[in-house]
C-alpha positions as CSV (number, residue, x, y, z in Angstrom):
1,M,4.2,57.6,-8.2
2,A,7.8,57.6,-9.6
3,R,9.3,54.2,-10.3
4,K,12.6,53.2,-8.9
5,S,14.5,50.7,-10.8
6,T,17.9,49.1,-10.2
7,R,19.7,46.4,-12.0
8,G,20.0,43.0,-10.4
9,A,23.2,41.2,-9.7
10,Q,25.5,40.8,-12.7
11,G,22.8,42.4,-14.9
12,S,20.6,39.3,-14.8
13,G,17.5,40.9,-13.5
14,S,15.9,44.3,-12.6
15,I,14.1,45.5,-9.6
16,R,11.4,48.2,-9.5
17,K,8.8,49.6,-7.1
18,R,5.3,49.1,-8.3
19,P,2.5,51.7,-8.1
20,D,0.8,49.6,-5.4
21,G,3.8,49.9,-3.1
22,R,5.2,46.4,-3.6
23,W,8.6,45.7,-5.1
24,E,9.0,43.6,-8.2
25,A,12.0,41.9,-9.7
26,R,12.1,40.6,-13.3
27,Y,14.6,38.1,-14.6
28,T,15.2,36.0,-17.7
29,S,15.6,32.2,-17.2
30,G,16.4,31.3,-20.8
31,V,14.9,31.0,-24.3
32,N,11.7,29.2,-25.2
33,P,12.8,26.7,-27.9
34,Q,9.4,26.8,-29.6
35,T,9.1,30.6,-29.9
36,G,12.7,31.7,-29.7
37,K,11.7,34.4,-27.2
38,Q,13.2,35.0,-23.8
39,V,11.4,33.4,-20.9
40,Q,10.8,36.2,-18.3
41,H,9.4,35.9,-14.8
42,S,8.5,38.3,-12.0
43,I,8.9,37.9,-8.2
44,Y,7.4,40.2,-5.6
45,G,8.0,41.4,-2.1
46,K,7.2,44.1,0.5
47,T,10.7,45.5,0.5
48,Q,13.5,46.1,-2.0
49,K,15.8,44.0,0.2
50,E,13.4,41.0,0.2
51,V,13.1,41.0,-3.5
52,R,16.8,41.5,-4.1
53,E,17.6,38.4,-1.9
54,K,15.0,36.4,-3.9
55,L,16.5,37.5,-7.2
56,R,20.0,36.8,-6.0
57,S,19.0,33.2,-5.0
58,I,17.3,32.6,-8.3
59,T,20.1,34.0,-10.5
60,A,22.6,31.9,-8.6
61,K,20.6,28.8,-9.4
62,I,20.5,29.8,-13.0
63,D,24.3,30.3,-13.1
64,K,24.8,26.9,-11.5
65,G,22.4,25.2,-13.9
66,I,20.1,23.9,-11.1
67,Y,17.2,26.3,-11.7
68,T,13.8,24.8,-12.2
69,E,11.1,26.7,-14.2
70,P,8.2,27.8,-12.0
71,I,5.3,25.4,-12.4
72,R,1.9,27.0,-11.7
73,I,-0.2,23.9,-11.6
74,T,-1.6,22.7,-8.3
75,L,-1.0,19.3,-6.7
76,G,-4.6,18.4,-7.6
77,E,-4.0,19.2,-11.2
78,W,-0.7,17.3,-11.3
79,L,-2.4,14.2,-9.7
80,D,-5.0,14.2,-12.5
81,I,-2.2,14.3,-15.0
82,W,-0.2,11.6,-13.2
83,L,-3.2,9.3,-13.0
84,K,-4.0,9.7,-16.6
85,E,-0.6,9.7,-18.2
86,Y,1.8,7.8,-15.9
87,T,-0.2,4.8,-14.4
88,G,-0.8,2.9,-17.6
89,N,1.4,-0.1,-16.4
90,M,-0.5,-0.5,-13.1
91,K,-2.8,-3.3,-12.5
92,P,-6.4,-2.1,-12.9
93,H,-7.1,-2.9,-9.2
94,T,-4.1,-0.8,-8.1
95,K,-5.1,2.1,-10.3
96,K,-8.6,2.0,-9.0
97,S,-7.2,2.1,-5.4
98,Y,-4.9,5.0,-6.3
99,E,-7.8,7.0,-7.8
100,A,-9.8,6.5,-4.7
101,T,-6.9,7.6,-2.5
102,V,-6.3,10.8,-4.5
103,K,-10.0,11.7,-4.5
104,N,-10.9,10.9,-0.9
105,H,-7.7,11.8,1.0
106,I,-5.1,13.8,-0.9
107,K,-7.0,16.3,-2.9
108,P,-9.3,17.5,-0.1
109,V,-6.3,18.6,2.0
110,L,-3.5,19.4,-0.4
111,G,-5.2,19.7,-3.8
112,K,-5.1,23.5,-4.1
113,V,-1.5,23.9,-3.1
114,R,0.8,24.7,-6.0
115,I,3.1,21.8,-6.6
116,Q,6.3,23.8,-6.3
117,E,5.1,25.3,-3.0
118,L,4.8,21.9,-1.3
119,T,7.3,21.5,1.5
120,P,8.2,18.6,3.8
121,I,6.2,20.4,6.5
122,H,3.1,20.3,4.3
123,I,3.5,16.6,3.9
124,Q,4.2,15.9,7.5
125,K,1.2,17.8,8.7
126,F,-0.9,15.9,6.2
127,I,0.4,12.5,7.3
128,N,-0.1,13.4,11.0
129,G,-3.6,14.6,10.3
130,L,-4.6,11.2,8.8
131,T,-4.0,9.4,12.1
132,N,-4.9,12.2,14.5
133,S,-8.2,13.4,13.1
134,K,-9.6,16.4,15.1
135,D,-13.0,16.7,13.4
136,D,-15.8,14.2,13.3
137,S,-14.0,11.9,10.8
138,K,-12.5,8.7,12.1
139,P,-8.7,8.6,12.3
140,L,-7.1,6.2,9.9
141,N,-4.9,3.4,11.0
142,P,-1.1,3.6,10.4
143,K,-1.2,1.1,7.5
144,T,-3.7,3.1,5.6
145,A,-1.8,6.3,6.3
146,K,1.4,4.6,4.9
147,N,-0.5,3.6,1.8
148,I,-1.7,7.1,1.2
149,H,1.8,8.4,1.6
150,G,3.0,5.9,-0.9
151,V,0.6,7.1,-3.5
152,L,1.5,10.8,-2.9
153,H,5.3,10.0,-2.9
154,S,5.0,8.1,-6.2
155,A,3.1,11.0,-7.9
156,L,5.7,13.6,-6.6
157,Q,8.6,11.3,-7.6
158,Q,7.3,11.4,-11.2
159,A,7.2,15.2,-11.0
160,V,10.9,15.1,-10.0
161,R,11.7,12.8,-13.0
162,I,10.2,15.2,-15.5
163,G,11.7,18.3,-13.9
164,Y,8.7,19.8,-12.3
165,L,10.4,19.5,-8.8
166,R,14.0,19.5,-7.8
167,A,13.3,17.1,-4.9
168,N,10.5,15.0,-3.5
169,P,9.0,16.8,-0.4
170,A,7.4,13.5,0.7
171,T,10.7,11.6,1.0
172,M,11.6,12.8,4.5
173,A,8.1,12.3,6.1
174,I,8.1,10.3,9.3
175,L,5.4,7.7,9.0
176,P,3.3,6.2,11.8
177,K,4.2,2.8,13.1
178,R,1.7,0.0,12.9
179,S,0.5,-1.0,16.3
180,A,0.0,-4.5,17.5
181,S,-3.7,-3.9,17.9
182,E,-4.1,-3.7,14.1
183,I,-3.2,-7.4,14.0
184,N,-5.9,-9.7,15.2
185,P,-4.7,-13.3,14.8
186,L,-6.6,-16.2,16.2
187,K,-5.3,-17.4,19.6
188,D,-4.7,-21.1,20.1
189,K,-8.1,-21.7,21.7
190,E,-9.8,-19.7,19.0
191,V,-8.1,-21.7,16.3
192,A,-9.6,-24.9,17.8
193,Q,-13.0,-23.2,18.1
194,F,-12.7,-22.0,14.5
195,L,-11.9,-25.5,13.2
196,A,-15.0,-26.8,15.0
197,E,-17.3,-24.0,13.7
198,I,-16.3,-24.6,10.0
199,K,-16.8,-28.3,10.2
200,G,-19.2,-29.2,7.3
201,H,-19.4,-25.6,6.1
202,K,-19.6,-25.1,2.3
203,F,-16.3,-23.2,2.4
204,E,-14.7,-25.4,5.1
205,Y,-11.8,-26.5,2.8
206,L,-11.1,-23.0,1.5
207,Y,-11.0,-21.6,5.1
208,L,-8.7,-24.4,6.2
209,V,-6.3,-24.0,3.4
210,D,-6.2,-20.2,3.9
211,L,-5.6,-20.4,7.6
212,F,-2.7,-22.8,7.2
213,T,-1.0,-21.2,4.2
214,G,-1.7,-17.4,4.8
215,I,-2.4,-16.7,1.1
216,R,-4.5,-13.7,0.2
217,Q,-8.2,-14.0,-0.4
218,S,-7.8,-13.1,-4.1
219,E,-5.0,-15.6,-4.4
220,I,-7.0,-18.5,-3.0
221,I,-10.1,-17.6,-5.0
222,G,-7.9,-17.5,-8.1
223,L,-6.0,-20.7,-7.3
224,Q,-6.0,-23.3,-10.1
225,W,-5.3,-27.0,-10.0
226,D,-2.3,-26.5,-12.3
227,D,-0.8,-24.6,-9.3
228,V,-1.1,-27.6,-7.0
229,D,1.7,-30.2,-7.2
230,F,0.7,-33.2,-5.0
231,D,3.9,-35.1,-5.9
232,Q,6.2,-32.3,-4.6
233,G,3.8,-31.2,-1.9
234,C,3.9,-27.6,-3.0
235,V,1.5,-24.8,-4.2
236,T,2.6,-22.1,-6.6
237,I,0.9,-18.7,-6.3
238,R,1.0,-17.4,-9.9
239,R,-2.1,-15.1,-10.0
240,Q,-5.0,-13.6,-8.1
241,L,-8.6,-13.2,-9.1
242,Q,-9.7,-9.7,-8.3
243,F,-13.0,-7.8,-8.6
244,L,-12.2,-4.5,-10.3
245,G,-15.8,-3.2,-10.5
246,S,-17.9,-3.0,-13.6
247,K,-16.0,0.0,-14.9
248,Y,-12.9,-2.1,-15.2
249,G,-14.5,-5.3,-16.5
250,G,-15.6,-7.1,-13.3
251,Y,-13.5,-10.0,-12.3
252,Q,-10.0,-10.3,-13.8
253,F,-6.9,-12.5,-13.3
254,T,-3.9,-10.4,-12.4
255,S,-0.3,-11.2,-11.3
256,P,0.2,-11.6,-7.5
257,K,0.8,-8.6,-5.3
258,N,4.3,-7.2,-5.8
259,N,4.4,-9.3,-9.0
260,K,6.0,-12.1,-6.9
261,I,5.3,-15.6,-8.1
262,R,6.1,-17.8,-5.1
263,Q,6.1,-21.5,-4.1
264,I,5.0,-22.6,-0.7
265,Y,5.3,-26.0,0.9
266,P,2.3,-26.4,3.2
267,A,1.8,-28.9,5.9
268,K,0.7,-32.4,4.8
269,F,-2.7,-31.6,6.4
270,V,-3.2,-28.8,3.9
271,M,-2.3,-31.0,0.9
272,D,-4.7,-33.7,2.2
273,T,-7.4,-31.0,2.5
274,L,-6.8,-30.0,-1.2
275,R,-7.1,-33.7,-2.2
276,Q,-10.5,-33.7,-0.3
277,Q,-11.5,-30.6,-2.2
278,K,-10.6,-32.3,-5.5
279,R,-12.8,-35.2,-4.7
280,R,-15.6,-32.9,-3.5
281,Q,-15.4,-30.9,-6.8
282,A,-15.6,-34.1,-8.8
283,E,-18.9,-34.9,-7.0
284,M,-20.2,-31.3,-7.7
285,R,-19.4,-31.7,-11.3
286,L,-21.4,-35.0,-11.6
287,L,-24.4,-33.3,-9.9
288,A,-24.2,-30.3,-12.1
289,G,-24.0,-32.3,-15.3
290,P,-24.1,-30.1,-18.5
291,A,-24.4,-27.0,-16.4
292,W,-20.9,-27.4,-15.0
293,S,-18.3,-24.9,-16.4
294,N,-14.9,-24.4,-14.9
295,P,-12.8,-23.2,-17.9
296,N,-10.0,-21.8,-15.6
297,N,-9.6,-25.1,-13.7
298,L,-10.2,-23.3,-10.4
299,V,-9.6,-25.2,-7.1
300,F,-12.5,-23.5,-5.3
301,T,-15.8,-22.9,-7.2
302,D,-19.5,-22.8,-6.7
303,E,-21.7,-25.8,-7.4
304,F,-21.6,-25.1,-11.1
305,G,-17.9,-24.5,-11.5
306,K,-18.0,-20.7,-11.5
307,H,-15.5,-18.6,-9.6
308,L,-16.4,-17.6,-6.1
309,N,-17.6,-14.2,-5.1
310,H,-15.3,-12.4,-2.7
311,D,-18.1,-10.8,-0.8
312,L,-20.0,-14.1,-0.4
313,V,-16.9,-15.8,1.0
314,Y,-16.2,-12.9,3.3
315,R,-19.8,-12.7,4.6
316,H,-19.9,-16.4,5.5
317,L,-16.6,-16.0,7.4
318,K,-17.8,-12.9,9.2
319,R,-20.9,-14.7,10.4
320,L,-18.7,-17.5,11.8
321,F,-16.5,-14.9,13.6
322,I,-19.5,-13.2,15.1
323,K,-20.8,-16.5,16.3
324,M,-17.4,-17.1,18.0
325,G,-17.7,-13.7,19.7
326,L,-15.0,-12.2,17.5
327,P,-16.9,-9.6,15.4
328,K,-13.9,-7.4,14.6
329,L,-12.0,-10.2,12.7
330,R,-11.7,-10.1,8.9
331,F,-10.7,-12.5,6.2
332,H,-7.2,-11.0,6.3
333,D,-6.9,-12.1,9.9
334,L,-6.6,-15.7,8.8
335,R,-3.4,-14.6,7.0
336,H,-2.2,-12.9,10.2
337,S,-3.0,-16.0,12.2
338,Y,-0.9,-18.1,9.8
339,A,2.0,-15.7,10.1
340,V,1.9,-15.6,13.9
341,L,1.6,-19.4,14.1
342,S,4.6,-19.8,11.8
343,I,6.7,-17.5,13.9
344,Q,5.7,-19.1,17.1
345,A,6.5,-22.5,15.5
346,G,10.1,-21.3,14.9
347,D,10.0,-20.1,11.3
348,D,12.5,-17.2,10.7
349,I,11.2,-13.9,9.4
350,K,12.7,-14.5,5.9
351,T,10.8,-17.7,5.5
352,V,7.6,-16.1,6.7
353,Q,8.1,-13.2,4.3
354,E,8.6,-15.5,1.3
355,N,5.6,-17.7,2.2
356,L,3.4,-14.6,2.6
357,G,4.7,-12.9,-0.6
358,H,5.8,-9.7,1.2
359,Y,8.1,-7.5,-0.8
360,S,10.7,-7.4,1.9
361,A,11.6,-9.1,5.2
362,A,11.7,-5.6,6.8
363,F,8.0,-5.2,6.0
364,T,7.2,-8.6,7.6
365,L,9.2,-7.6,10.7
366,D,7.4,-4.3,10.8
367,V,4.0,-6.1,10.9
368,Y,4.9,-9.0,13.1
369,G,7.8,-7.6,15.1
370,H,5.8,-7.6,18.3
371,V,5.4,-11.3,18.1
372,T,9.1,-11.9,17.9
373,E,9.6,-9.5,20.9
374,Q,7.0,-11.5,22.9
375,M,8.9,-14.7,22.0
376,K,12.2,-13.1,23.2
377,R,10.6,-12.2,26.5
378,S,9.2,-15.6,26.9
379,S,12.6,-17.1,26.1
380,S,14.3,-15.0,28.8
381,E,11.6,-16.0,31.3
382,R,12.1,-19.7,30.6
383,M,15.9,-19.2,31.0
384,E,15.3,-17.4,34.3
385,Q,13.1,-20.4,35.5
386,Y,15.8,-22.8,34.4
387,I,18.5,-20.9,36.4
388,H,16.3,-20.9,39.5
389,M,15.8,-24.6,39.1
390,L,19.6,-25.1,39.0
391,D,20.1,-22.9,42.1
392,K,17.6,-25.1,44.0
393,A,19.3,-28.3,42.9
394,Q,22.7,-27.1,44.4
């Protein structure tokens, strides 16, 4: 079959019809600095017009200096590179979580798509699919979907920085809103019931301190006596003790989440509870004798001074919740309970954010906004009752 060939716009490319009937345009994007040879590319289409329009678009970008070399790697391949080369400064626990997210959620759906072919529509469909599963898999909650999006966005943003992408297709994704049902704080009656249930429990003081400070499980397990200032009545959250798995060295101290060291000023009851824990630990040390070893000066330990196991602390708490008829509650719901109690007591969102160690007040409002809305409605109802009372008095 005879070939038809025409020069592209301004002589920057050429178009020809291939023997298979398709049209091909070839263009030069520059010179390879390592070989000194021109870098040539081909684009294809069903018609000459289609190919010419593609060529015109590309050559215009080259002329304007905004052209990006085609990258043939898939998203899955890029994620492998990103995890290996660009996450070295992450905490081991964070990196472990990112690896699991990539393996279990992102790669199965988007892993085979070429990175430069990813569009905002690809990303939006992926995010929507996480919370609206149509197969046998259980839909993920909005918080988990947001976390997955965060990992994907970070990886693609690095691709933008090094020139693999012109823009991040994940930036414009509309993320699902967290529902109030995801938050399971203890109600007032349940708080009283919980306090009665933990009376005399081996982890009574740990659960009490956590309920009335809202610090994370890894933070309270990693709390040291040097962090507790009885004179000033404050506790400083400087670190957390996390289990990273045997692959990453087991338990390790790391900086707090969001790298935010924070001071909190708990209620006097909490400081008194910590004093009781100090006395209790002194008794444990006497009983353990030479077997006692608490080199990190931890506040909460086992009977021999060793750090507590996250799973053990959680399992004991879970049994208590089941006994109370609250099987769905988790350790993290003690933190939610503290936040809700604080807001209901009149603390502003900024104060709650700083006490919890959230990275922004906007995030705190996103999580607990429904509580403030309920308080506003209750306030208006009280005002309505007051107005009716005035009307009756006249």
